[in-house]
C-alpha positions in Angstrom: -14.6 -26.0 18.0 -14.8 -22.3 18.9 -17.8 -20.3 17.6 -17.9 -16.5 17.1 -17.6 -14.0 18.3 -14.7 -13.7 20.6 -15.1 -10.0 20.7 -18.9 -9.5 21.1 -20.4 -6.7 19.0 -17.6 -6.7 16.4 -16.8 -8.3 13.1 -19.1 -10.3 10.8 -20.9 -12.0 13.7 -21.7 -9.0 15.9 -24.8 -10.6 17.6 -23.2 -13.9 18.4 -21.5 -14.7 21.8 -18.4 -16.8 21.8 -19.0 -20.4 22.8 -17.0 -23.6 22.8 -18.8 -26.4 21.0 -18.6 -29.6 23.1 -15.9 -29.2 25.8 -13.6 -26.3 26.1 -10.0 -27.5 25.8 -7.6 -26.7 28.6 -5.6 -23.5 28.4 -2.2 -24.1 27.0 -3.2 -27.5 25.4 -2.5 -28.5 21.8 -6.2 -29.0 21.2 -6.9 -25.4 22.2 -4.2 -24.1 20.0 -5.6 -26.0 17.0 -9.1 -24.8 17.8 -8.0 -21.2 18.0 -6.0 -21.5 14.8 -9.0 -23.0 13.0 -11.3 -20.2 14.4 -9.0 -17.5 13.2 -8.7 -19.1 9.7 -12.5 -19.5 9.5 -13.0 -15.8 10.5 -10.4 -14.8 8.0 -12.1 -16.8 5.3 -15.5 -15.2 6.2 -14.0 -11.7 6.0 -12.4 -12.6 2.6 -15.8 -13.7 1.4 -17.4 -10.5 2.6 -15.0 -8.4 0.6 -15.2 -10.8 -2.4 -11.6 -11.7 -2.2 -10.3 -13.7 -5.1 -7.1 -15.4 -6.2 -4.4 -16.7 -4.0 -4.1 -15.6 -0.3 -0.7 -14.5 1.0 0.0 -15.0 4.7 2.8 -13.1 6.3 4.2 -12.7 9.8 3.7 -15.3 12.6 0.6 -16.8 11.0 2.8 -17.9 8.1 4.4 -20.5 10.4 1.1 -21.8 11.7 0.4 -25.0 9.8 -3.1 -25.4 11.2 -4.1 -21.9 10.3 -2.7 -22.3 6.7 -4.5 -25.6 6.2 -7.9 -24.3 7.4 -7.5 -21.1 5.4 -6.9 -23.2 2.3 -10.0 -25.3 3.2 -12.3 -22.4 3.8 -11.3 -20.3 0.8 -10.8 -23.2 -1.7 -7.9 -21.1 -3.1 -4.1 -21.4 -3.0 -2.4 -20.1 0.2 1.1 -18.7 0.0 3.3 -18.0 2.9 6.1 -15.5 3.3 9.3 -15.9 5.3 9.2 -12.1 6.1 8.4 -11.4 9.7 7.2 -7.9 9.1 3.8 -8.8 7.6 2.0 -5.6 8.2 4.6 -3.4 6.5 5.2 -5.7 3.6 1.4 -6.0 3.1 1.1 -2.2 3.1 3.9 -1.9 0.6 2.3 -4.5 -1.7 -1.0 -2.6 -1.6 0.9 0.5 -2.7 2.7 -1.2 -5.5 0.9 -4.5 -6.3 3.3 -5.3 -9.2 6.1 -6.0 -6.7 6.7 -9.6 -5.8 6.3 -10.9 -2.3 9.8 -11.8 -0.9 10.3 -15.5 -0.5 6.7 -16.5 -1.1 6.2 -20.2 -0.9 3.3 -22.7 -1.0 5.5 -25.5 0.2 3.8 -25.7 3.6 0.3 -26.1 2.0 -1.0 -29.5 3.0 -3.6 -31.3 1.0 -7.1 -30.3 2.2 -8.7 -33.5 3.3 -12.3 -34.3 4.0 -11.9 -33.7 7.7 -11.1 -30.1 7.2 -13.8 -29.6 4.7 -16.3 -31.2 7.0 -15.1 -29.0 9.9 -15.7 -25.9 7.7 -19.3 -27.1 6.8 -20.1 -27.9 10.5 -18.7 -24.5 11.7 -20.7 -22.6 9.1 -23.9 -24.5 9.9 -23.5 -23.9 13.7 -22.7 -20.2 13.1 -25.9 -19.8 11.1 -28.0 -21.6 13.8 -26.6 -19.3 16.5 -27.3 -16.1 14.7 
């Protein structure tokens, strides 16, 4: 488990220094990849909470193909998460902000796994540890 903040002095946890909980996984390992994906989803969920985001979340670009990120984002937000096959996430996102009545091309929730107790427990543990480290 990776705790914030990877970039010290920025984001919602500005006074926290990054730390690995338990043992740091080896660089290039699957464990590290999953931990980083979870961290990024938890940070995304935190930012969505701060801006009082509501409704479904649409993930575009490379993160749309990251099953661990999608599963954790769904767990942390308790909302549907849709993915887009489009690879130009930033430009499509900007276009949707301009004209929010347009539909996202090829949006799908097919890759949304069921959120199990393990992921919900991970969210609770991460939030508790982040509060302790503040």
